[in-house]
gemmi code that builds the backbone of each chain (N, CA, C; Angstrom):
import gemmi

chains = {
    "A": [
        ("UNK", (-51.965, 56.190, -14.963), (-51.289, 57.049, -15.932), (-50.507, 56.180, -16.921)),
        ("UNK", (-50.728, 56.405, -18.205), (-50.082, 55.588, -19.224), (-48.589, 55.879, -19.348)),
        ("UNK", (-47.817, 54.822, -19.543), (-46.376, 54.985, -19.687), (-46.041, 55.091, -21.170)),
        ("UNK", (-45.159, 56.031, -21.524), (-44.792, 56.178, -22.930), (-43.961, 54.973, -23.359)),
        ("UNK", (-44.372, 54.353, -24.463), (-43.646, 53.181, -24.941), (-42.519, 53.632, -25.855)),
        ("UNK", (-41.298, 53.241, -25.508), (-40.146, 53.654, -26.306), (-40.067, 52.834, -27.587)),
        ("UNK", (-39.674, 53.466, -28.684), (-39.537, 52.696, -29.926), (-38.349, 51.749, -29.839)),
        ("UNK", (-38.494, 50.577, -30.438), (-37.385, 49.620, -30.449), (-36.779, 49.594, -31.848)),
        ("UNK", (-35.473, 49.354, -31.883), (-34.803, 49.287, -33.192), (-33.743, 48.189, -33.166)),
        ("UNK", (-33.903, 47.224, -34.042), (-32.936, 46.120, -34.100), (-31.709, 46.561, -34.890)),
        ("UNK", (-30.670, 45.737, -34.825), (-29.431, 46.050, -35.550), (-29.677, 46.063, -37.066)),
        ("UNK", (-30.548, 45.166, -37.537), (-30.872, 45.122, -38.971), (-31.588, 46.404, -39.395)),
        ("UNK", (-32.540, 46.841, -38.574), (-33.263, 48.076, -38.885), (-32.317, 49.266, -38.894)),
        ("UNK", (-31.379, 49.249, -37.970), (-30.392, 50.321, -37.893), (-29.521, 50.337, -39.162)),
        ("UNK", (-29.126, 49.160, -39.595), (-28.315, 49.038, -40.816), (-29.081, 49.571, -42.035)),
        ("UNK", (-30.347, 49.219, -42.127), (-31.173, 49.679, -43.259), (-31.298, 51.205, -43.240)),
        ("UNK", (-31.519, 51.771, -42.066), (-31.641, 53.233, -41.978), (-30.336, 53.925, -42.346)),
        ("UNK", (-29.218, 53.295, -41.976), (-27.913, 53.827, -42.376), (-27.818, 53.923, -43.899)),
        ("UNK", (-28.285, 52.870, -44.567), (-28.191, 52.825, -46.029), (-29.191, 53.762, -46.705)),
        ("UNK", (-30.293, 54.049, -45.997), (-31.316, 54.914, -46.596), (-31.122, 56.389, -46.236)),
        ("UNK", (-30.082, 56.682, -45.480), (-29.887, 58.058, -44.983), (-29.724, 59.061, -46.122)),
        ("UNK", (-28.964, 58.666, -47.148), (-28.641, 59.630, -48.216), (-29.705, 59.723, -49.315)),
        ("UNK", (-30.253, 58.563, -49.685), (-31.200, 58.580, -50.805), (-32.144, 57.386, -50.700)),
        ("UNK", (-33.215, 57.436, -51.493), (-34.142, 56.308, -51.485), (-33.584, 55.173, -52.343)),
        ("UNK", (-33.917, 53.955, -51.942), (-33.380, 52.784, -52.633), (-34.446, 51.708, -52.780)),
        ("UNK", (-34.176, 50.776, -53.706), (-35.009, 49.581, -53.860), (-34.573, 48.556, -52.806)),
        ("UNK", (-35.477, 47.621, -52.503), (-35.135, 46.571, -51.544), (-33.936, 45.754, -51.993)),
        ("UNK", (-33.909, 45.459, -53.274), (-32.824, 44.641, -53.822), (-31.479, 45.362, -53.722)),
        ("UNK", (-31.516, 46.684, -53.891), (-30.292, 47.493, -53.747), (-29.753, 47.389, -52.323)),
        ("UNK", (-30.680, 47.412, -51.360), (-30.279, 47.314, -49.953), (-29.591, 45.977, -49.696)),
        ("UNK", (-30.173, 44.916, -50.253), (-29.599, 43.577, -50.062), (-28.203, 43.520, -50.682)),
        ("UNK", (-28.079, 44.037, -51.905), (-26.801, 43.960, -52.610), (-25.701, 44.761, -51.908)),
        ("UNK", (-26.078, 45.904, -51.335), (-25.037, 46.733, -50.714), (-24.816, 46.399, -49.237)),
        ("UNK", (-25.513, 45.390, -48.728), (-25.326, 45.037, -47.306), (-24.228, 43.994, -47.109)),
        ("UNK", (-23.659, 43.507, -48.183), (-22.602, 42.484, -48.125), (-23.031, 41.258, -47.320)),
        ("UNK", (-24.209, 40.775, -47.624), (-24.681, 39.530, -47.016), (-25.397, 39.695, -45.683)),
        ("UNK", (-25.457, 40.913, -45.168), (-26.131, 41.096, -43.868), (-27.652, 41.064, -44.011)),
        ("UNK", (-28.147, 41.442, -45.172), (-29.597, 41.380, -45.420), (-29.879, 40.272, -46.416)),
        ("UNK", (-30.974, 39.553, -46.192), (-31.358, 38.457, -47.089), (-32.544, 38.888, -47.948)),
        ("UNK", (-32.545, 38.392, -49.164), (-33.602, 38.789, -50.102), (-35.002, 38.413, -49.624)),
        ("UNK", (-35.111, 37.242, -49.026), (-36.441, 36.786, -48.611), (-37.021, 37.579, -47.463)),
        ("UNK", (-36.140, 37.999, -46.554), (-36.644, 38.612, -45.319), (-36.575, 40.136, -45.318)),
        ("UNK", (-35.902, 40.731, -46.309), (-35.727, 42.192, -46.262), (-37.068, 42.933, -46.319)),
        ("UNK", (-38.026, 42.392, -47.079), (-39.308, 43.094, -47.206), (-40.157, 42.961, -45.941)),
        ("UNK", (-39.957, 41.859, -45.215), (-40.654, 41.711, -43.930), (-40.130, 42.778, -42.966)),
        ("UNK", (-38.801, 42.925, -42.941), (-38.193, 43.938, -42.064), (-38.646, 45.338, -42.475)),
        ("UNK", (-38.656, 45.604, -43.780), (-39.057, 46.934, -44.264), (-40.530, 47.224, -43.943)),
        ("UNK", (-41.371, 46.197, -44.062), (-42.798, 46.389, -43.733), (-42.961, 46.708, -42.252)),
        ("UNK", (-42.185, 46.007, -41.428), (-42.231, 46.251, -39.986), (-41.767, 47.682, -39.681)),
        ("UNK", (-40.706, 48.090, -40.380), (-40.169, 49.448, -40.168), (-41.172, 50.507, -40.614)),
        ("UNK", (-41.914, 50.183, -41.659), (-42.925, 51.134, -42.138), (-44.054, 51.275, -41.108)),
        ("UNK", (-44.397, 50.136, -40.489), (-45.424, 50.193, -39.426), (-44.958, 51.053, -38.264)),
        ("UNK", (-43.672, 50.974, -37.975), (-43.125, 51.757, -36.851), (-42.907, 53.221, -37.229)),
        ("UNK", (-42.992, 53.517, -38.525), (-42.798, 54.895, -38.969), (-41.347, 55.243, -39.250)),
        ("UNK", (-40.480, 54.230, -39.341), (-39.061, 54.486, -39.590), (-38.766, 54.745, -41.070)),
        ("UNK", (-39.545, 54.128, -41.950), (-39.339, 54.334, -43.389), (-40.679, 54.593, -44.073)),
        ("UNK", (-40.582, 55.161, -45.265), (-41.761, 55.336, -46.125), (-41.446, 54.667, -47.453)),
        ("UNK", (-42.490, 54.220, -48.138), (-42.223, 53.592, -49.436), (-43.240, 54.051, -50.470)),
        ("UNK", (-42.853, 53.924, -51.707), (-43.774, 54.241, -52.807), (-43.436, 53.312, -53.970)),
        ("UNK", (-44.424, 53.117, -54.823), (-44.177, 52.295, -56.009), (-43.393, 53.107, -57.030)),
        ("UNK", (-42.496, 52.445, -57.733), (-41.714, 53.151, -58.752), (-42.628, 53.612, -59.888)),
        ("UNK", (-42.244, 54.698, -60.498), (-42.998, 55.160, -61.665), (-42.522, 54.372, -62.869)),
        ("UNK", (-43.477, 53.888, -63.642), (-43.107, 53.031, -64.764), (-43.667, 53.578, -66.070)),
        ("UNK", (-42.973, 53.229, -67.096), (-43.431, 53.641, -68.423), (-44.740, 52.925, -68.745)),
        ("UNK", (-45.646, 53.593, -69.449), (-46.905, 52.914, -69.818), (-46.612, 51.661, -70.639)),
        ("UNK", (-47.322, 50.586, -70.314), (-47.141, 49.340, -71.060), (-46.036, 48.460, -70.523)),
        ("UNK", (-45.401, 48.881, -69.419), (-44.339, 48.059, -68.837), (-44.937, 46.774, -68.284)),
        ("UNK", (-44.212, 45.677, -68.454), (-44.720, 44.369, -68.029), (-44.185, 44.034, -66.635)),
        ("UNK", (-45.010, 43.327, -65.859), (-44.570, 42.866, -64.544), (-44.987, 43.803, -63.426)),
        ("UNK", (-44.702, 43.349, -62.204), (-45.091, 44.141, -61.035), (-44.116, 45.292, -60.815)),
        ("UNK", (-44.632, 46.445, -60.374), (-43.720, 47.565, -60.080), (-42.958, 47.312, -58.780)),
        ("UNK", (-41.723, 47.796, -58.725), (-40.933, 47.644, -57.502), (-41.255, 48.785, -56.530)),
        ("UNK", (-40.757, 48.663, -55.321), (-40.998, 49.706, -54.315), (-39.702, 50.413, -53.972)),
        ("UNK", (-39.813, 51.705, -53.777), (-38.669, 52.521, -53.359), (-38.857, 52.919, -51.908)),
        ("UNK", (-37.792, 52.813, -51.142), (-37.878, 53.104, -49.711), (-37.018, 54.306, -49.360)),
        ("UNK", (-37.513, 55.096, -48.406), (-36.688, 56.191, -47.899), (-36.882, 56.316, -46.387)),
        ("UNK", (-35.844, 56.804, -45.724), (-35.908, 56.942, -44.265), (-36.737, 58.166, -43.903)),
        ("UNK", (-37.479, 58.076, -42.807), (-38.229, 59.244, -42.326), (-37.364, 59.997, -41.315)),
        ("UNK", (-37.749, 61.239, -41.048), (-37.038, 62.047, -40.037), (-37.077, 61.330, -38.691)),
        ("UNK", (-38.257, 60.792, -38.382), (-38.436, 60.084, -37.109), (-37.514, 58.870, -37.029)),
        ("UNK", (-37.461, 58.118, -38.131), (-36.606, 56.929, -38.164), (-35.149, 57.280, -37.923)),
        ("UNK", (-34.689, 58.344, -38.573), (-33.287, 58.758, -38.421), (-33.022, 59.260, -36.995)),
        ("UNK", (-34.014, 59.910, -36.422), (-33.875, 60.408, -35.056), (-33.715, 59.238, -34.071)),
        ("UNK", (-34.583, 58.239, -34.237), (-34.508, 57.062, -33.356), (-33.190, 56.326, -33.597)),
        ("UNK", (-32.795, 56.227, -34.855), (-31.538, 55.558, -35.207), (-30.362, 56.232, -34.515)),
        ("UNK", (-30.317, 57.574, -34.578), (-29.211, 58.310, -33.969), (-29.215, 58.161, -32.448)),
        ("UNK", (-30.411, 58.155, -31.880), (-30.515, 57.981, -30.430), (-29.999, 56.600, -30.013)),
        ("UNK", (-30.376, 55.577, -30.787), (-29.916, 54.216, -30.482), (-28.406, 54.098, -30.666)),
        ("UNK", (-27.887, 54.817, -31.660), (-26.450, 54.792, -31.915), (-25.704, 55.347, -30.697)),
        ("UNK", (-26.204, 56.469, -30.176), (-25.600, 57.085, -28.981), (-25.679, 56.136, -27.787)),
        ("UNK", (-26.832, 55.504, -27.661), (-27.042, 54.579, -26.542), (-26.075, 53.401, -26.626)),
        ("UNK", (-25.935, 52.850, -27.834), (-25.027, 51.709, -28.020), (-23.594, 52.094, -27.685)),
        ("UNK", (-23.205, 53.285, -28.148), (-21.840, 53.754, -27.869), (-21.631, 53.953, -26.372)),
        ("UNK", (-22.654, 54.502, -25.716), (-22.540, 54.748, -24.275), (-22.461, 53.436, -23.502)),
        ("UNK", (-23.269, 52.457, -23.922), (-23.275, 51.181, -23.210), (-22.030, 50.358, -23.495)),
        ("UNK", (-21.358, 50.661, -24.608), (-20.145, 49.907, -24.954), (-18.929, 50.408, -24.163)),
        ("UNK", (-19.074, 51.569, -23.506), (-17.962, 52.116, -22.725), (-17.681, 51.250, -21.499)),
        ("UNK", (-16.404, 51.153, -21.137), (-16.062, 50.487, -19.881), (-16.169, 51.542, -18.779)),
        ("UNK", (-16.330, 51.086, -17.511), (-16.483, 52.064, -16.417), (-15.368, 53.093, -16.375)),
        ("UNK", (-14.139, 52.692, -16.596), (-13.012, 53.630, -16.532), (-13.125, 54.698, -17.626)),
        ("UNK", (-13.542, 54.256, -18.817), (-13.695, 55.200, -19.939), (-14.825, 56.189, -19.662)),
        ("UNK", (-15.879, 55.693, -19.045), (-17.037, 56.537, -18.770), (-16.689, 57.663, -17.787)),
        ("UNK", (-15.743, 57.352, -16.853), (-15.356, 58.387, -15.874), (-14.503, 59.467, -16.525)),
        ("UNK", (-13.977, 59.190, -17.698), (-13.238, 60.176, -18.450), (-11.808, 60.285, -17.969)),
    ],
    "B": [
        ("UNK", (-50.676, 27.422, -64.558), (-50.613, 28.595, -63.673), (-49.149, 28.925, -63.389)),
        ("UNK", (-48.783, 30.161, -63.575), (-47.386, 30.528, -63.360), (-47.097, 30.659, -61.864)),
        ("UNK", (-45.817, 30.708, -61.543), (-45.409, 30.848, -60.138), (-45.966, 32.145, -59.543)),
        ("UNK", (-45.858, 33.231, -60.316), (-46.339, 34.537, -59.842), (-47.848, 34.487, -59.589)),
        ("UNK", (-48.577, 33.861, -60.499), (-50.035, 33.773, -60.340), (-50.398, 32.903, -59.140)),
        ("UNK", (-49.622, 31.826, -58.922), (-49.893, 30.936, -57.785), (-49.693, 31.673, -56.468)),
        ("UNK", (-48.566, 32.377, -56.362), (-48.282, 33.115, -55.118), (-49.322, 34.214, -54.903)),
        ("UNK", (-49.729, 34.866, -55.990), (-50.745, 35.927, -55.866), (-52.079, 35.331, -55.401)),
        ("UNK", (-52.429, 34.169, -55.954), (-53.685, 33.527, -55.555), (-53.631, 33.122, -54.080)),
        ("UNK", (-52.505, 32.568, -53.655), (-52.358, 32.182, -52.240), (-52.412, 33.416, -51.339)),
        ("UNK", (-51.809, 34.503, -51.805), (-51.813, 35.745, -51.026), (-53.226, 36.284, -50.897)),
        ("UNK", (-53.993, 36.188, -51.984), (-55.379, 36.659, -51.962), (-56.179, 35.901, -50.904)),
        ("UNK", (-55.855, 34.604, -50.776), (-56.599, 33.775, -49.830), (-56.142, 33.983, -48.384)),
        ("UNK", (-54.831, 34.105, -48.204), (-54.312, 34.038, -46.835), (-53.755, 35.349, -46.268)),
        ("UNK", (-53.475, 36.331, -47.107), (-52.804, 37.527, -46.601), (-53.697, 38.761, -46.666)),
        ("UNK", (-53.378, 39.734, -45.821), (-54.048, 41.021, -45.933), (-53.448, 41.752, -47.136)),
        ("UNK", (-54.180, 42.725, -47.619), (-53.718, 43.474, -48.785), (-52.417, 44.218, -48.466)),
        ("UNK", (-52.326, 44.712, -47.224), (-51.127, 45.443, -46.815), (-49.894, 44.533, -46.897)),
        ("UNK", (-50.013, 43.314, -46.371), (-48.866, 42.399, -46.388), (-48.494, 42.018, -47.813)),
        ("UNK", (-49.513, 41.874, -48.662), (-49.205, 41.558, -50.060), (-48.459, 42.718, -50.711)),
        ("UNK", (-48.985, 43.930, -50.525), (-48.390, 45.098, -51.180), (-46.972, 45.382, -50.690)),
        ("UNK", (-46.761, 45.227, -49.379), (-45.466, 45.623, -48.811), (-44.431, 44.506, -48.783)),
        ("UNK", (-44.861, 43.254, -48.766), (-43.894, 42.159, -48.605), (-43.833, 41.261, -49.839)),
        ("UNK", (-44.965, 40.736, -50.240), (-44.943, 39.734, -51.314), (-44.772, 40.372, -52.696)),
        ("UNK", (-45.499, 41.470, -52.949), (-45.433, 42.096, -54.282), (-44.009, 42.569, -54.639)),
        ("UNK", (-43.287, 43.238, -53.708), (-41.903, 43.608, -54.064), (-41.013, 42.392, -54.311)),
        ("UNK", (-41.232, 41.319, -53.539), (-40.436, 40.100, -53.745), (-40.743, 39.494, -55.123)),
        ("UNK", (-42.023, 39.549, -55.514), (-42.396, 39.046, -56.843), (-41.804, 39.926, -57.950)),
        ("UNK", (-41.781, 41.241, -57.695), (-41.192, 42.160, -58.683), (-39.705, 41.850, -58.872)),
        ("UNK", (-39.009, 41.568, -57.755), (-37.590, 41.190, -57.845), (-37.426, 39.874, -58.606)),
        ("UNK", (-38.349, 38.953, -58.342), (-38.306, 37.657, -59.016), (-38.437, 37.842, -60.534)),
        ("UNK", (-39.377, 38.703, -60.924), (-39.573, 38.958, -62.357), (-38.353, 39.633, -62.970)),
        ("UNK", (-37.767, 40.530, -62.196), (-36.573, 41.234, -62.662), (-35.425, 40.242, -62.871)),
        ("UNK", (-35.269, 39.342, -61.900), (-34.219, 38.322, -61.994), (-34.444, 37.416, -63.199)),
        ("UNK", (-35.716, 37.040, -63.365), (-36.042, 36.133, -64.476), (-35.737, 36.800, -65.816)),
        ("UNK", (-36.057, 38.096, -65.898), (-35.828, 38.817, -67.150), (-34.337, 38.990, -67.426)),
        ("UNK", (-33.572, 39.253, -66.358), (-32.135, 39.491, -66.532), (-31.330, 38.200, -66.512)),
        ("UNK", (-31.930, 37.110, -66.015), (-31.233, 35.832, -65.925), (-30.075, 35.870, -64.950)),
        ("UNK", (-30.246, 36.676, -63.873), (-29.139, 36.867, -62.926), (-28.972, 35.702, -61.945)),
        ("UNK", (-30.058, 35.123, -61.496), (-29.973, 34.088, -60.464), (-30.705, 32.843, -60.925)),
        ("UNK", (-30.437, 31.743, -60.225), (-31.141, 30.518, -60.574), (-32.610, 30.683, -60.201)),
        ("UNK", (-33.464, 30.057, -60.976), (-34.909, 30.185, -60.755), (-35.276, 29.651, -59.380)),
        ("UNK", (-34.627, 28.544, -58.981), (-34.949, 27.932, -57.689), (-34.654, 28.893, -56.539)),
        ("UNK", (-33.500, 29.565, -56.608), (-33.121, 30.514, -55.551), (-34.101, 31.694, -55.505)),
        ("UNK", (-34.444, 32.185, -56.690), (-35.354, 33.331, -56.766), (-36.734, 32.952, -56.211)),
        ("UNK", (-37.185, 31.732, -56.542), (-38.486, 31.279, -56.032), (-38.441, 31.108, -54.517)),
        ("UNK", (-37.308, 30.614, -54.044), (-37.135, 30.405, -52.605), (-37.266, 31.737, -51.852)),
        ("UNK", (-36.666, 32.795, -52.418), (-36.757, 34.117, -51.784), (-38.208, 34.577, -51.692)),
        ("UNK", (-38.969, 34.334, -52.750), (-40.385, 34.734, -52.753), (-41.164, 33.942, -51.700)),
        ("UNK", (-40.860, 32.644, -51.610), (-41.569, 31.810, -50.633), (-41.247, 32.238, -49.206)),
        ("UNK", (-39.986, 32.599, -48.959), (-39.602, 33.089, -47.623), (-40.386, 34.374, -47.309)),
        ("UNK", (-40.481, 35.253, -48.310), (-41.233, 36.499, -48.118), (-42.706, 36.188, -47.828)),
        ("UNK", (-43.263, 35.205, -48.523), (-44.667, 34.830, -48.339), (-44.903, 34.296, -46.917)),
        ("UNK", (-44.012, 33.422, -46.461), (-44.142, 32.873, -45.094), (-43.983, 34.005, -44.073)),
        ("UNK", (-43.041, 34.898, -44.337), (-42.848, 36.047, -43.444), (-44.093, 36.912, -43.379)),
        ("UNK", (-44.761, 37.070, -44.514), (-45.984, 37.885, -44.559), (-47.106, 37.216, -43.750)),
        ("UNK", (-47.193, 35.897, -43.848), (-48.207, 35.171, -43.053), (-47.931, 35.385, -41.563)),
        ("UNK", (-46.664, 35.270, -41.210), (-46.266, 35.453, -39.807), (-46.598, 36.875, -39.344)),
        ("UNK", (-46.294, 37.851, -40.179), (-46.567, 39.248, -39.837), (-48.055, 39.467, -39.601)),
        ("UNK", (-48.875, 38.897, -40.471), (-50.327, 39.041, -40.333), (-50.814, 38.427, -39.024)),
        ("UNK", (-50.263, 37.242, -38.726), (-50.693, 36.543, -37.508), (-50.283, 37.320, -36.270)),
        ("UNK", (-49.045, 37.814, -36.254), (-48.534, 38.521, -35.076), (-49.179, 39.887, -34.937)),
        ("UNK", (-49.281, 40.625, -36.050), (-49.808, 41.978, -35.998), (-51.283, 41.981, -35.613)),
        ("UNK", (-51.991, 40.987, -36.105), (-53.417, 40.920, -35.789), (-53.681, 40.438, -34.371)),
        ("UNK", (-52.621, 39.981, -33.692), (-52.777, 39.452, -32.342), (-53.626, 38.194, -32.323)),
        ("UNK", (-53.619, 37.466, -33.457), (-54.512, 36.320, -33.594), (-53.858, 34.978, -33.254)),
        ("UNK", (-52.598, 35.012, -32.866), (-51.908, 33.754, -32.583), (-52.569, 33.006, -31.426)),
        ("UNK", (-52.958, 33.764, -30.387), (-53.582, 33.136, -29.222), (-54.927, 32.513, -29.609)),
        ("UNK", (-55.685, 33.226, -30.450), (-56.977, 32.693, -30.910), (-56.764, 31.410, -31.695)),
        ("UNK", (-55.761, 31.447, -32.583), (-55.473, 30.275, -33.405), (-55.046, 29.100, -32.521)),
        ("UNK", (-54.174, 29.383, -31.539), (-53.709, 28.324, -30.628), (-54.891, 27.736, -29.862)),
        ("UNK", (-55.816, 28.610, -29.450), (-57.000, 28.144, -28.734), (-57.876, 27.252, -29.601)),
        ("UNK", (-58.040, 27.668, -30.853), (-58.859, 26.885, -31.792), (-58.245, 25.516, -32.056)),
        ("UNK", (-56.920, 25.438, -32.007), (-56.241, 24.149, -32.227), (-56.314, 23.299, -30.966)),
        ("UNK", (-56.187, 23.970, -29.812), (-56.134, 23.233, -28.537), (-57.454, 22.527, -28.208)),
        ("UNK", (-58.558, 23.179, -28.514), (-59.867, 22.605, -28.132), (-60.085, 21.235, -28.794)),
        ("UNK", (-59.980, 21.132, -30.144), (-60.140, 19.801, -30.737), (-59.004, 18.850, -30.365)),
        ("UNK", (-57.791, 19.387, -30.125), (-56.670, 18.519, -29.751), (-56.967, 17.821, -28.426)),
        ("UNK", (-57.498, 18.597, -27.461), (-57.863, 18.009, -26.162), (-58.984, 16.982, -26.340)),
        ("UNK", (-59.951, 17.328, -27.169), (-61.095, 16.433, -27.399), (-60.635, 15.095, -27.985)),
        ("UNK", (-59.831, 15.158, -29.038), (-59.407, 13.926, -29.706), (-58.440, 13.114, -28.840)),
        ("UNK", (-57.586, 13.802, -28.082), (-56.668, 13.085, -27.189), (-57.481, 12.304, -26.151)),
        ("UNK", (-58.456, 12.973, -25.556), (-59.320, 12.325, -24.567), (-60.071, 11.147, -25.194)),
        ("UNK", (-60.560, 11.383, -26.406), (-61.306, 10.368, -27.150), (-60.445, 9.114, -27.386)),
        ("UNK", (-59.210, 9.319, -27.813), (-58.311, 8.187, -28.083), (-57.913, 7.485, -26.787)),
        ("UNK", (-57.676, 8.258, -25.723), (-57.275, 7.658, -24.448), (-58.410, 6.811, -23.871)),
        ("UNK", (-59.649, 7.263, -24.070), (-60.797, 6.476, -23.604), (-60.887, 5.140, -24.331)),
        ("UNK", (-60.469, 5.174, -25.587), (-60.526, 3.955, -26.404), (-59.393, 2.992, -26.130)),
        ("UNK", (-58.487, 3.379, -25.274), (-57.344, 2.527, -24.959), (-57.323, 2.207, -23.463)),
        ("UNK", (-58.186, 1.285, -23.026), (-58.290, 1.005, -21.592), (-56.968, 0.519, -20.971)),
        ("UNK", (-56.110, -0.104, -21.782), (-54.859, -0.620, -21.213), (-53.735, 0.419, -21.300)),
        ("UNK", (-54.064, 1.614, -21.743), (-53.051, 2.673, -21.786), (-52.199, 2.620, -23.037)),
        ("UNK", (-51.318, 3.564, -23.125), (-50.486, 3.721, -24.319), (-49.276, 2.776, -24.309)),
        ("UNK", (-48.960, 2.221, -23.117), (-47.718, 1.439, -22.985), (-47.675, 0.212, -23.888)),
        ("UNK", (-48.838, -0.378, -24.151), (-48.876, -1.622, -24.920), (-48.877, -1.382, -26.435)),
        ("UNK", (-48.991, -0.157, -26.807), (-49.043, 0.152, -28.241), (-47.641, 0.282, -28.819)),
        ("UNK", (-47.513, -0.097, -30.063), (-46.213, 0.075, -30.718), (-45.994, 1.557, -31.012)),
        ("UNK", (-44.733, 1.908, -31.191), (-44.413, 3.327, -31.424), (-45.037, 3.830, -32.722)),
        ("UNK", (-45.209, 2.936, -33.687), (-45.820, 3.333, -34.966), (-47.271, 3.765, -34.756)),
        ("UNK", (-47.991, 2.986, -33.948), (-49.403, 3.323, -33.704), (-49.509, 4.623, -32.907)),
        ("UNK", (-48.615, 4.771, -31.922), (-48.624, 6.012, -31.120), (-48.358, 7.215, -32.031)),
        ("UNK", (-47.360, 7.052, -32.922), (-47.035, 8.150, -33.854), (-48.230, 8.452, -34.751)),
        ("UNK", (-48.927, 7.394, -35.189), (-50.113, 7.565, -36.028), (-51.219, 8.304, -35.294)),
        ("UNK", (-51.405, 7.962, -34.018), (-52.439, 8.630, -33.227), (-52.099, 10.109, -33.021)),
        ("UNK", (-50.816, 10.361, -32.728), (-50.386, 11.757, -32.539), (-50.613, 12.549, -33.825)),
        ("UNK", (-50.251, 11.929, -34.942), (-50.427, 12.579, -36.252), (-51.909, 12.847, -36.529)),
        ("UNK", (-52.741, 11.865, -36.166), (-54.188, 12.022, -36.374), (-54.726, 13.178, -35.543)),
        ("UNK", (-54.271, 13.266, -34.272), (-54.733, 14.353, -33.395), (-54.309, 15.701, -33.965)),
        ("UNK", (-53.041, 15.771, -34.413), (-52.538, 17.045, -34.965), (-53.331, 17.428, -36.209)),
        ("UNK", (-53.519, 16.473, -37.110), (-54.225, 16.759, -38.361), (-55.672, 17.166, -38.098)),
        ("UNK", (-56.347, 16.375, -37.241), (-57.757, 16.653, -36.966), (-57.951, 17.988, -36.248)),
        ("UNK", (-56.935, 18.415, -35.496), (-57.060, 19.683, -34.759), (-56.637, 20.870, -35.607)),
        ("UNK", (-55.552, 20.673, -36.339), (-54.964, 21.785, -37.079), (-55.763, 22.143, -38.338)),
        ("UNK", (-56.182, 21.103, -39.055), (-56.816, 21.345, -40.359), (-58.058, 22.241, -40.273)),
        ("UNK", (-59.030, 21.916, -39.388), (-60.216, 22.784, -39.352), (-59.895, 24.193, -38.871)),
        ("UNK", (-58.923, 24.293, -37.941), (-58.548, 25.626, -37.447), (-57.959, 26.461, -38.577)),
        ("UNK", (-57.122, 25.838, -39.396), (-56.514, 26.554, -40.524), (-57.593, 27.001, -41.504)),
        ("UNK", (-58.514, 26.084, -41.787), (-59.570, 26.408, -42.762), (-60.461, 27.543, -42.247)),
        ("UNK", (-60.795, 27.478, -40.956), (-61.722, 28.470, -40.388), (-61.039, 29.803, -40.089)),
        ("UNK", (-59.748, 29.749, -39.834), (-59.069, 30.918, -39.282), (-58.992, 32.068, -40.263)),
        ("UNK", (-58.640, 31.751, -41.518), (-58.452, 32.836, -42.470), (-59.707, 33.091, -43.296)),
        ("UNK", (-60.307, 34.238, -43.120), (-61.462, 34.562, -43.959), (-61.003, 34.946, -45.363)),
        ("UNK", (-61.947, 35.073, -46.272), (-61.593, 35.547, -47.613), (-61.050, 36.946, -47.523)),
        ("UNK", (-59.974, 37.173, -48.231), (-59.382, 38.513, -48.252), (-59.939, 39.284, -49.430)),
        ("UNK", (-59.608, 40.586, -49.435), (-60.032, 41.402, -50.567), (-59.428, 40.867, -51.848)),
        ("UNK", (-60.223, 40.856, -52.899), (-59.654, 40.425, -54.175), (-58.847, 41.570, -54.754)),
        ("UNK", (-57.812, 41.210, -55.438), (-56.988, 42.258, -56.038), (-56.685, 41.858, -57.475)),
        ("UNK", (-56.190, 42.807, -58.209), (-55.886, 42.536, -59.609), (-54.752, 41.526, -59.720)),
        ("UNK", (-54.927, 40.565, -60.591), (-53.876, 39.588, -60.830), (-52.802, 40.242, -61.681)),
        ("UNK", (-51.528, 40.056, -61.312), (-50.481, 40.673, -62.118), (-50.392, 40.055, -63.505)),
        ("UNK", (-49.707, 40.742, -64.349), (-49.572, 40.279, -65.721), (-48.931, 38.898, -65.768)),
        ("UNK", (-49.544, 38.002, -66.470), (-49.008, 36.645, -66.608), (-47.766, 36.677, -67.475)),
        ("UNK", (-46.790, 35.874, -67.053), (-45.582, 35.835, -67.853), (-45.487, 34.507, -68.589)),
    ],
}
model = gemmi.Model(1)
for chain_id, residues in chains.items():
    chain = gemmi.Chain(chain_id)
    for i, (resn, *xyz) in enumerate(residues, 1):
        res = gemmi.Residue()
        res.name, res.seqid = resn, gemmi.SeqId(i, " ")
        for name, pos in zip(("N", "CA", "C"), xyz):
            atom = gemmi.Atom()
            atom.name, atom.element = name, gemmi.Element(name[0])
            atom.pos, atom.b_iso = gemmi.Position(*pos), 0.0
            res.add_atom(atom)
        chain.add_residue(res)
    model.add_chain(chain)
structure = gemmi.Structure()
structure.add_model(model)
structure.setup_entities()
C-alpha cells in the first residue's frame, strides 16, 4: 500500500508565500521586499521549484507591442500553496512550544 | 555576441525549455531592466544571471534524476585511466613528485569528465533568440 508523501516547505518558500498572499508580484519585487533574505540569483530557482510543487503559479507580463527585451514573470500563490504554508506555520508554532506551555 | 545572447545560446545547449523559461529568462529580463535603468553595476547583474543559470543546470540534473547516470559515466573512465596509470608505474606513486601526481590526477579528471559532459546533454529544443541589445 502506497504511503502518501507529505509536501515539504522550506523557510524561504514560506517567506515567499507570505509575500504572495495578497497579490501577484515580480521576482525582483520579492527580492527587494525581503530585506536581504532572498537573493536575486537564486530566487527564480526557488520559484521554479515551488511551481513544480504547485505552491505558486506564474505568467508572463503583458507588454505593449514593440516592447524591447524579455518579458518578466508575475507570480501568485495557489490555494494549495497557502494551505500547506498555513499548516506548516501551525506545525512550527506547535513544535516551538515548551512542554509546560503545551500542557496549558 | 551580447551577454544575453551568450546565456541564451548556452541555455539552448544545456537546459530544458522549462528551466530556461522559469529560471534563466526572468533573470535575463531583470538584467535588461537593470541595464536600462542603470540601477546596479553590470558585473553584479551578470553575476545574478550566472547564478540563475548554474541553478537551472542543477535543477535539470536533480529533477531528471540523472545525477547517478552522470556519476556512473564519469566513474567508468576514471577507473580505467587510474588503473592504466597505476600499471605504468611499477614502483608505485611514492617515488613520484607531488607535481606529477597532481598532473596525473588532473589528467584522470579531465579525461573522465570531459567526454561525460559532452555526451550527457543532448541538443535541446531550439527557441527564439531574444532581441539583441
